[in-house]
DONU-986110 format. One line per field, with one value per atom (N, C-alpha, C): residue number from 1; residue in three letters; atom name; x, y, z. Coordinates in Angstrom, 1 decimal. Layout:
BEGIN
num: NUM, ... $
residuo: Ala, ... $
atomo: CA, ... $
east: X, ... $
north: Y, ... $
up: Z, ... $
This chain:
BEGIN
num: 1, 1, 1, 2, 2, 2, 3, 3, 3, 4, 4, 4, 5, 5, 5, 6, 6, 6, 7, 7, 7, 8, 8, 8, 9, 9, 9, 10, 10, 10, 11, 11, 11, 12, 12, 12, 13, 13, 13, 14, 14, 14, 15, 15, 15, 16, 16, 16, 17, 17, 17, 18, 18, 18, 19, 19, 19, 20, 20, 20, 21, 21, 21, 22, 22, 22, 23, 23, 23, 24, 24, 24, 25, 25, 25, 26, 26, 26, 27, 27, 27, 28, 28, 28, 29, 29, 29, 30, 30, 30, 31, 31, 31, 32, 32, 32, 33, 33, 33, 34, 34, 34, 35, 35, 35, 36, 36, 36, 37, 37, 37, 38, 38, 38, 39, 39, 39, 40, 40, 40, 41, 41, 41, 42, 42, 42, 43, 43, 43, 44, 44, 44, 45, 45, 45, 46, 46, 46, 47, 47, 47, 48, 48, 48, 49, 49, 49, 50, 50, 50, 51, 51, 51, 52, 52, 52, 53, 53, 53, 54, 54, 54, 55, 55, 55, 56, 56, 56, 57, 57, 57, 58, 58, 58, 59, 59, 59, 60, 60, 60, 61, 61, 61, 62, 62, 62, 63, 63, 63, 64, 64, 64, 65, 65, 65, 66, 66, 66, 67, 67, 67, 68, 68, 68, 69, 69, 69, 70, 70, 70, 71, 71, 71, 72, 72, 72, 73, 73, 73, 74, 74, 74, 75, 75, 75, 76, 76, 76, 77, 77, 77, 78, 78, 78, 79, 79, 79, 80, 80, 80, 81, 81, 81, 82, 82, 82, 83, 83, 83, 84, 84, 84, 85, 85, 85, 86, 86, 86, 87, 87, 87, 88, 88, 88, 89, 89, 89, 90, 90, 90, 91, 91, 91, 92, 92, 92, 93, 93, 93, 94, 94, 94, 95, 95, 95, 96, 96, 96, 97, 97, 97 $
residuo: Met, Met, Met, Asp, Asp, Asp, Glu, Glu, Glu, Pro, Pro, Pro, Leu, Leu, Leu, Leu, Leu, Leu, His, His, His, Glu, Glu, Glu, Asp, Asp, Asp, Val, Val, Val, Gln, Gln, Gln, Val, Val, Val, Glu, Glu, Glu, Arg, Arg, Arg, Val, Val, Val, Ala, Ala, Ala, Ile, Ile, Ile, Asn, Asn, Asn, Gln, Gln, Gln, Pro, Pro, Pro, Val, Val, Val, Thr, Thr, Thr, Ala, Ala, Ala, Ala, Ala, Ala, Pro, Pro, Pro, Gln, Gln, Gln, Val, Val, Val, Arg, Arg, Arg, Gln, Gln, Gln, Glu, Glu, Glu, Gly, Gly, Gly, Asp, Asp, Asp, Thr, Thr, Thr, Leu, Leu, Leu, Ile, Ile, Ile, Ile, Ile, Ile, Pro, Pro, Pro, Val, Val, Val, Val, Val, Val, Asp, Asp, Asp, Glu, Glu, Glu, Val, Val, Val, Leu, Leu, Leu, Val, Val, Val, Val, Val, Val, Glu, Glu, Glu, Lys, Lys, Lys, Arg, Arg, Arg, Leu, Leu, Leu, Ile, Ile, Ile, Leu, Leu, Leu, Lys, Lys, Lys, Glu, Glu, Glu, Glu, Glu, Glu, Leu, Leu, Leu, Arg, Arg, Arg, Ile, Ile, Ile, Thr, Thr, Thr, Arg, Arg, Arg, Arg, Arg, Arg, His, His, His, Thr, Thr, Thr, Thr, Thr, Thr, Val, Val, Val, Arg, Arg, Arg, Asp, Asp, Asp, Pro, Pro, Pro, Gln, Gln, Gln, Thr, Thr, Thr, Val, Val, Val, Thr, Thr, Thr, Leu, Leu, Leu, Gln, Gln, Gln, Arg, Arg, Arg, Glu, Glu, Glu, Asp, Asp, Asp, Val, Val, Val, Ile, Ile, Ile, Val, Val, Val, Glu, Glu, Glu, His, His, His, Leu, Leu, Leu, Pro, Pro, Pro, Pro, Pro, Pro, Lys, Lys, Lys, Glu, Glu, Glu, Asn, Asn, Asn, Ala, Ala, Ala, Asp, Asp, Asp, Arg, Arg, Arg, Asp, Asp, Asp, Val, Val, Val, Gly, Gly, Gly, Ser, Ser, Ser, Gly, Gly, Gly, Ile, Ile, Ile, Lys, Lys, Lys $
atomo: N, CA, C, N, CA, C, N, CA, C, N, CA, C, N, CA, C, N, CA, C, N, CA, C, N, CA, C, N, CA, C, N, CA, C, N, CA, C, N, CA, C, N, CA, C, N, CA, C, N, CA, C, N, CA, C, N, CA, C, N, CA, C, N, CA, C, N, CA, C, N, CA, C, N, CA, C, N, CA, C, N, CA, C, N, CA, C, N, CA, C, N, CA, C, N, CA, C, N, CA, C, N, CA, C, N, CA, C, N, CA, C, N, CA, C, N, CA, C, N, CA, C, N, CA, C, N, CA, C, N, CA, C, N, CA, C, N, CA, C, N, CA, C, N, CA, C, N, CA, C, N, CA, C, N, CA, C, N, CA, C, N, CA, C, N, CA, C, N, CA, C, N, CA, C, N, CA, C, N, CA, C, N, CA, C, N, CA, C, N, CA, C, N, CA, C, N, CA, C, N, CA, C, N, CA, C, N, CA, C, N, CA, C, N, CA, C, N, CA, C, N, CA, C, N, CA, C, N, CA, C, N, CA, C, N, CA, C, N, CA, C, N, CA, C, N, CA, C, N, CA, C, N, CA, C, N, CA, C, N, CA, C, N, CA, C, N, CA, C, N, CA, C, N, CA, C, N, CA, C, N, CA, C, N, CA, C, N, CA, C, N, CA, C, N, CA, C, N, CA, C, N, CA, C, N, CA, C, N, CA, C, N, CA, C, N, CA, C, N, CA, C, N, CA, C, N, CA, C, N, CA, C, N, CA, C, N, CA, C $
east: 12.3, 13.9, 14.6, 15.5, 16.4, 17.9, 17.5, 19.3, 19.7, 20.8, 21.9, 21.6, 21.3, 21.9, 22.4, 22.9, 24.1, 23.1, 23.5, 23.0, 23.8, 24.0, 25.1, 24.9, 25.2, 25.4, 26.0, 26.0, 27.3, 26.8, 28.1, 28.0, 28.9, 28.0, 29.1, 29.7, 30.7, 30.9, 31.2, 31.5, 32.5, 32.8, 34.1, 34.9, 35.8, 35.3, 35.7, 37.4, 37.7, 39.7, 40.1, 39.7, 39.6, 41.1, 42.8, 43.5, 43.8, 45.1, 45.2, 46.1, 46.1, 47.5, 47.8, 48.5, 49.4, 48.7, 47.6, 47.7, 46.7, 45.6, 44.2, 44.9, 44.6, 44.7, 44.0, 44.9, 44.1, 43.2, 41.9, 41.5, 42.2, 42.1, 42.9, 41.6, 42.6, 41.5, 42.7, 41.5, 42.8, 41.7, 42.2, 41.4, 39.5, 39.2, 37.1, 36.5, 37.8, 36.9, 38.0, 37.1, 37.7, 37.2, 38.2, 38.3, 38.8, 37.8, 37.3, 37.6, 39.1, 38.7, 37.8, 37.3, 36.4, 37.6, 38.0, 38.4, 37.6, 38.6, 37.1, 38.4, 38.4, 39.5, 38.6, 40.2, 38.8, 41.2, 39.9, 40.7, 40.8, 42.0, 42.6, 43.6, 45.0, 45.8, 45.6, 46.5, 46.7, 45.7, 45.4, 44.7, 45.4, 44.6, 44.9, 44.3, 44.2, 43.5, 43.0, 41.7, 41.4, 41.2, 42.0, 41.2, 40.1, 38.6, 37.5, 37.3, 37.1, 36.2, 36.9, 37.0, 37.0, 36.0, 35.4, 34.2, 35.0, 34.6, 34.9, 33.8, 34.1, 33.6, 33.0, 32.6, 32.5, 31.5, 32.3, 31.2, 31.1, 29.8, 29.6, 28.9, 29.3, 28.3, 27.5, 26.2, 26.0, 25.0, 24.8, 23.7, 22.1, 21.8, 20.5, 19.6, 19.0, 17.8, 16.4, 16.1, 14.9, 13.7, 12.6, 12.7, 11.6, 11.5, 10.5, 10.1, 8.2, 8.6, 8.0, 8.5, 7.5, 7.4, 6.5, 6.4, 7.1, 6.4, 7.8, 6.8, 7.5, 6.9, 6.3, 6.0, 5.5, 5.0, 5.2, 4.9, 5.2, 3.3, 3.3, 3.2, 4.4, 3.9, 3.6, 2.0, 2.0, 2.2, 2.7, 2.7, 1.9, 1.9, 0.4, 1.3, 1.5, 1.8, 0.6, 0.8, -0.5, 0.1, -1.0, -1.4, -0.8, 0.9, 1.6, -0.1, 0.1, -1.0, -0.4, -1.6, -1.3, -1.4, -1.7, -1.0, 0.5, 1.4, 2.5, 3.3, 3.9, 5.4, 5.4, 3.1, 3.2, 3.2, 3.1, 2.7, 4.3, 5.1, 6.5, 6.7, 6.7, 8.1, 7.2, 5.3, 4.8, 5.1, 5.5, 4.9, 3.8, 2.7, 1.1, 1.4, 0.4, 0.2, -0.8 $
north: 39.5, 38.6, 37.3, 37.5, 36.6, 35.9, 35.3, 35.0, 34.1, 33.7, 32.4, 31.9, 30.6, 29.2, 28.2, 28.1, 26.1, 25.6, 24.3, 23.1, 21.9, 21.2, 20.4, 18.6, 18.1, 16.7, 15.8, 14.7, 14.2, 12.8, 11.5, 10.7, 9.9, 8.3, 7.9, 6.0, 5.7, 4.7, 4.1, 2.8, 1.5, 1.1, 0.6, -0.1, -1.0, -2.2, -3.8, -3.8, -4.1, -4.0, -5.6, -5.7, -6.8, -7.0, -6.0, -6.5, -6.5, -7.2, -7.3, -5.9, -5.2, -4.0, -4.1, -3.0, -3.1, -2.4, -0.8, -0.1, 0.9, 1.4, 1.7, 2.5, 3.1, 4.0, 5.2, 6.4, 8.0, 8.0, 8.9, 9.5, 10.5, 10.7, 11.3, 11.3, 11.9, 13.3, 13.1, 12.9, 12.6, 13.3, 15.5, 15.6, 15.8, 15.6, 16.1, 14.8, 13.6, 13.0, 12.5, 12.6, 12.6, 10.7, 10.6, 8.2, 8.1, 7.0, 7.2, 5.8, 5.1, 3.8, 3.4, 1.7, 1.1, 0.2, -0.2, -1.4, -2.3, -3.9, -4.6, -5.2, -5.4, -6.3, -8.3, -8.9, -10.7, -10.6, -12.0, -12.9, -14.8, -14.3, -15.2, -16.0, -16.2, -16.4, -15.2, -13.9, -13.2, -11.9, -10.7, -9.6, -9.1, -9.1, -7.6, -7.2, -6.1, -4.9, -5.7, -5.7, -6.1, -4.8, -3.9, -3.1, -3.4, -3.4, -3.9, -3.2, -2.1, -0.8, 0.6, 1.3, 3.1, 3.2, 4.3, 5.2, 6.2, 6.3, 6.9, 8.5, 9.1, 10.7, 11.7, 12.8, 12.9, 14.3, 15.7, 17.0, 17.0, 17.3, 18.1, 18.4, 20.4, 21.4, 22.5, 22.5, 22.4, 24.8, 25.4, 26.8, 25.9, 26.3, 26.8, 27.9, 28.6, 30.7, 29.5, 30.4, 30.2, 31.4, 31.5, 33.4, 33.3, 34.3, 34.8, 36.0, 36.1, 38.0, 37.7, 39.5, 39.8, 40.5, 41.8, 42.1, 43.8, 44.4, 46.2, 47.0, 47.7, 48.9, 50.5, 50.7, 51.5, 53.2, 54.2, 55.1, 56.7, 56.3, 58.1, 59.1, 60.3, 61.7, 62.9, 63.5, 64.4, 65.5, 66.7, 68.1, 68.5, 70.1, 71.0, 72.3, 73.1, 74.2, 75.3, 76.0, 76.9, 78.7, 79.2, 81.0, 81.4, 82.4, 83.4, 84.5, 84.7, 85.1, 86.8, 87.5, 88.6, 89.6, 89.5, 90.5, 90.7, 89.4, 88.4, 89.2, 90.6, 91.7, 92.3, 92.8, 94.0, 94.1, 92.1, 91.8, 92.0, 91.4, 91.5, 92.5, 93.6, 94.7, 95.6, 95.2, 96.7, 95.3, 94.2, 93.7, 92.4, 93.0, 92.4, 90.7, 90.1, 89.0, 88.9 $
up: 3.2, 3.8, 2.5, 1.6, 1.6, 2.4, 3.6, 3.9, 3.1, 3.5, 2.9, 4.4, 4.2, 5.3, 4.8, 6.5, 5.9, 6.3, 6.1, 6.4, 6.3, 7.1, 7.8, 7.1, 6.5, 6.2, 7.1, 7.4, 8.3, 7.5, 7.3, 6.9, 7.7, 8.0, 9.3, 8.3, 8.0, 7.1, 8.0, 8.2, 9.4, 8.3, 9.2, 7.8, 9.1, 8.4, 9.1, 9.7, 9.8, 10.5, 10.4, 12.6, 12.9, 12.4, 13.5, 13.4, 15.0, 15.3, 16.8, 17.0, 18.0, 18.2, 19.2, 20.3, 21.0, 21.9, 21.4, 22.5, 21.6, 22.6, 21.3, 19.8, 18.4, 18.6, 18.3, 17.7, 18.7, 17.6, 18.0, 16.8, 16.4, 14.0, 13.2, 12.0, 11.7, 10.8, 9.6, 8.2, 7.3, 5.7, 6.0, 5.2, 6.2, 5.4, 5.2, 6.3, 6.7, 7.7, 9.6, 9.5, 11.4, 11.5, 11.9, 12.0, 13.6, 13.8, 15.3, 15.6, 16.3, 16.8, 17.3, 16.6, 17.9, 18.0, 19.2, 20.3, 20.5, 20.2, 21.3, 22.2, 23.1, 24.2, 24.1, 23.9, 24.0, 24.4, 24.9, 25.9, 25.6, 25.1, 24.9, 26.2, 25.8, 27.3, 27.7, 27.0, 27.2, 26.5, 27.2, 27.0, 25.6, 24.9, 23.9, 23.0, 22.1, 21.5, 20.2, 20.3, 18.3, 17.8, 17.4, 16.5, 15.2, 15.8, 15.8, 13.6, 14.1, 13.6, 13.4, 12.6, 13.0, 11.9, 12.3, 12.4, 11.3, 10.5, 9.0, 9.2, 9.7, 9.7, 8.7, 7.9, 6.2, 6.8, 6.8, 7.2, 5.5, 5.6, 3.6, 3.8, 3.4, 3.9, 2.9, 2.8, 1.5, 2.0, 1.3, 1.5, 0.5, 1.5, 0.7, 0.9, 0.5, 1.0, 0.8, 1.9, 2.0, 2.5, 1.8, 1.1, 2.2, 2.9, 3.7, 3.7, 3.7, 3.8, 5.3, 5.4, 6.9, 6.9, 7.2, 7.8, 8.5, 7.8, 7.7, 9.2, 9.8, 10.0, 8.4, 8.3, 7.7, 8.0, 7.3, 8.1, 7.5, 7.1, 5.6, 6.1, 4.9, 6.0, 4.2, 5.4, 4.5, 4.8, 3.7, 3.5, 3.2, 3.8, 2.7, 3.3, 2.8, 2.3, 2.1, 3.1, 3.5, 3.3, 2.8, 2.3, 3.3, 3.3, 4.0, 4.7, 6.2, 7.6, 6.7, 6.3, 5.2, 6.1, 7.5, 8.7, 9.4, 8.6, 9.2, 9.3, 8.9, 8.4, 9.0, 9.3, 10.3, 11.8, 12.6, 13.6, 13.8, 12.9, 13.8, 14.2, 13.9, 13.7, 15.0, 15.2, 15.9, 17.6, 17.8, 19.0, 18.9, 18.7, 18.1, 18.1, 19.2, 18.6, 18.3 $
């Protein structure tokens, strides 16, 4: 049996931002990459959100073949031709069995 199997790898890239923000940024999608903001609270005189980094997650799809041997059930049929009986025609009309 030879069936295609889907294989998916994930690459995680950490990008340092270190920039003050007023609110936590939303998770967003850019093409095949999912960007998840990571924020940190820093106490100064007031509390501020610092965009610490972004996680960039990219999906890559590959197809691999994984041939395997499987056992299937099998059935054999033998057909034999037998010669006709000599009295077959006579027995049908007379009612003799």
